[in-house]
N, C-alpha and C positions, 0 to 999 in steps of 0.2 A: 177551440184551442185545446190541445191535449195537455194533460197534467205533466208537470215537470218530472215528478217521481211516480212511476207506475210499475206494476208487476211486469216482469220481463216475459211472462208467459201469457197471461190473460189480459193485461192492460189496465186492471183496476188500480186506482190510486193507492199508494203505500206511504208509510212514514219515511222520513229522511233516513238515508242509509240502508234501507231495506231494498232488496232486489226482487222479492217475491211477496205475494199476499199469503196469508196463513193457509188458505185453501189449497193453493198450488204447492206450497211448501210440503204440506201433508200428502197431497195426492201423488206427487212425484218423488217423495222420499228425499227431499233436499234440506231437511232440518239437521244437516251435518256440516262439518267444516268444509269450506270451499274446495280444499285439496281433494276431498272425497267425491265431489260432484262428477257426474259423467261428462264426457266431452261436449255433448250437445248443450248441456246446461251452462257450461263454461263459455261456449260460443255465444249463447243468448245473452249472458251477463256482459260479455265484452261489447256486444252490439248495443245493449241498453246503456252501458257506461258512455259509449261514444255519443249516443243520442242525447243524454243528459248534459254532457260537456258542450255539445253543439248548441243546445238551448241556452245554457248558461252564458256562453260566449256572445250570443246575439240578443240577449235579453234587453239590453239597453238601447238597441238600435230600433229605429222606426223606418220602415220602408215607405217611401213616397214615390209617386210617379213624377216624371219630369215636369208635368204641368202643375202639380201641386207644389213642387219645390220652386217653381218659377225659373227653372233652368233655361227653358226656351226663351224667356224674356231676357235673361242675362246674355245669352249667346247671340240672339238674333236682333234684338232691338238696339238701335243705335249703331249697328255695324256699318251701315252705309254712311251715317253721319260722320263717323270717325275717319272714313276714307275720303270724304268729300273735301275735308279740311282746307 
């Protein structure tokens, strides 16, 4: 599973609220206000923000197969019994 908070360029884990690791911030000259970032960096930040929101939204959900959830049993078992009445 990928970390919730990661550098938008290299993918290394970062602290809450950070968009970049220190190495990428220095390498790409992004240790400035967001308004001064180049367009490509702003686009990467937007993509990373969407990814983080998507993870946060689905954090509490567990995906199960129909078999694990017993849905098939609910749908198919007893269906004929109820119609035979």
